[in-house]
C-alpha positions as CSV (number, residue, x, y, z in Angstrom):
1,X,3.9,4.1,2.0
2,X,0.9,5.5,0.9
3,X,1.3,9.3,-0.4
4,X,-0.5,10.2,2.7
5,X,2.1,8.5,4.7
6,X,4.5,10.0,2.5
7,X,3.3,14.0,2.9
8,X,3.7,13.3,6.5
9,X,6.9,12.6,6.3
10,X,6.8,15.3,3.6
11,X,6.2,18.0,6.0
12,X,8.5,16.8,8.7
13,X,11.0,16.6,6.4
14,X,10.5,20.1,5.4
15,X,9.8,21.5,9.0
16,X,13.1,19.3,10.1
17,X,14.8,21.7,7.5
18,X,13.2,24.7,8.3
19,X,14.0,23.9,12.3
20,X,18.1,23.6,10.9
21,X,17.9,26.9,8.3
22,X,16.8,29.0,11.5
23,X,20.2,26.4,14.1
24,X,22.2,27.1,11.5
25,X,22.7,31.2,12.0
26,X,23.4,31.4,15.6
27,X,25.8,28.8,15.3
28,X,27.7,30.5,12.2
29,X,28.0,33.3,14.4
30,X,29.3,31.2,17.3
31,X,31.9,29.6,15.2
32,X,32.7,32.6,13.6
33,X,33.2,35.2,16.6
34,X,36.9,36.7,17.1
35,X,37.8,37.0,20.4
36,X,39.4,40.0,23.0
37,X,38.8,43.2,22.4
38,X,35.6,44.8,21.3
39,X,34.2,42.4,18.6
40,X,34.0,39.9,21.5
41,X,31.4,42.5,23.1
42,X,34.1,43.7,26.4
43,X,34.3,46.5,27.1
44,X,38.3,47.2,26.8
45,X,40.8,45.6,24.2
46,X,42.8,44.1,27.0
47,X,42.9,40.8,26.3
48,X,41.4,38.0,27.5
49,X,43.0,35.6,30.4
50,X,45.2,32.5,28.5
51,X,42.5,30.5,30.3
52,X,39.5,32.3,29.2
53,X,41.2,31.8,25.5
54,X,41.5,28.3,25.9
55,X,37.9,28.4,27.1
56,X,36.8,30.9,24.1
57,X,38.4,28.2,22.2
58,X,37.2,25.7,23.0
59,X,33.7,27.0,22.5
60,X,34.0,27.6,18.7
61,X,35.5,24.5,17.8
62,X,32.3,23.2,19.4
63,X,30.0,25.4,17.6
64,X,32.1,24.7,14.3
65,X,31.3,20.9,15.2
66,X,28.1,21.1,15.7
67,X,27.5,23.3,12.6
68,X,28.6,20.3,10.6
69,X,26.9,18.5,11.7
70,X,24.4,20.6,11.2
71,X,25.3,20.8,7.3
72,X,25.4,16.8,7.4
73,X,21.6,16.4,8.1
74,X,20.1,19.4,6.0
75,X,21.8,17.5,3.3
76,X,20.4,14.1,4.4
77,X,16.8,16.0,4.6
78,X,17.6,17.0,1.7
79,X,18.2,13.6,-0.2
80,X,15.3,12.4,2.0
81,X,12.7,14.9,-0.1
82,X,14.5,13.9,-3.4
83,X,14.0,10.1,-2.5
84,X,9.7,11.7,-2.2
85,X,9.9,12.7,-5.0
86,X,11.7,10.3,-7.0
87,X,9.0,7.9,-5.1
88,X,11.4,5.5,-3.6
89,X,11.2,7.1,0.1
90,X,11.2,4.6,2.9
91,X,13.0,1.9,1.0
92,X,16.4,1.4,2.4
93,X,19.4,2.4,-0.5
94,X,20.8,-1.1,0.1
95,X,19.2,-3.6,0.4
96,X,15.5,-2.2,-1.1
97,X,13.5,-3.8,2.1
98,X,11.5,-1.0,3.5
99,X,12.8,0.7,6.3
100,X,10.9,0.2,9.4
101,X,7.9,2.6,10.1
102,X,10.0,3.4,13.9
103,X,13.1,4.3,12.2
104,X,11.4,6.4,10.2
105,X,8.9,8.2,12.8
106,X,12.6,8.5,15.0
107,X,14.7,10.0,11.7
108,X,12.7,10.4,8.9
109,X,15.6,10.7,6.9
110,X,16.2,7.8,6.9
111,X,18.9,6.0,4.0
112,X,18.8,2.1,5.5
113,X,17.0,0.1,7.2
114,X,18.7,-0.6,10.9
115,X,20.3,-3.9,9.5
116,X,21.9,-2.1,6.6
117,X,23.3,0.9,9.0
118,X,24.9,-1.7,11.2
119,X,26.4,-3.5,8.7
120,X,27.1,0.0,6.7
121,X,29.1,1.5,9.7
122,X,30.6,-2.1,10.5
123,X,31.8,-2.6,7.1
124,X,33.3,0.8,6.8
125,X,31.4,2.2,4.1
126,X,32.7,5.1,2.6
127,X,30.4,7.4,2.9
128,X,28.6,6.4,5.2
129,X,27.1,8.7,7.9
130,X,26.1,7.4,11.2
131,X,22.8,8.5,12.6
132,X,22.6,12.3,12.9
133,X,20.2,13.0,14.7
């Protein structure tokens, strides 16, 4: 891959990392907010209805799950930036072939080519993360 091509991907990854950090702030607040009473914005300290508590609990769990996914993507973006610095960006970590341009356009933090990603997922490779996008 040319230096210009790598610079383009590096900038896209830096922008993605900044956006993920920005999104994380709101997700942390949603995942850690308390239900009921003044801290949730209610006007009184009267407990919520059970159905409301269930909905609130579900929303908190969803936010926590999204936050976990965001942090995994942040790690992948950081690893991709490291691969650029080491001069191995754009090469599959499994077979060492070039990762297709279309895949890198869709997912610039990809570690594997399409074939190896499918095989790693099917093989249940330890530590393999399915496409995080």
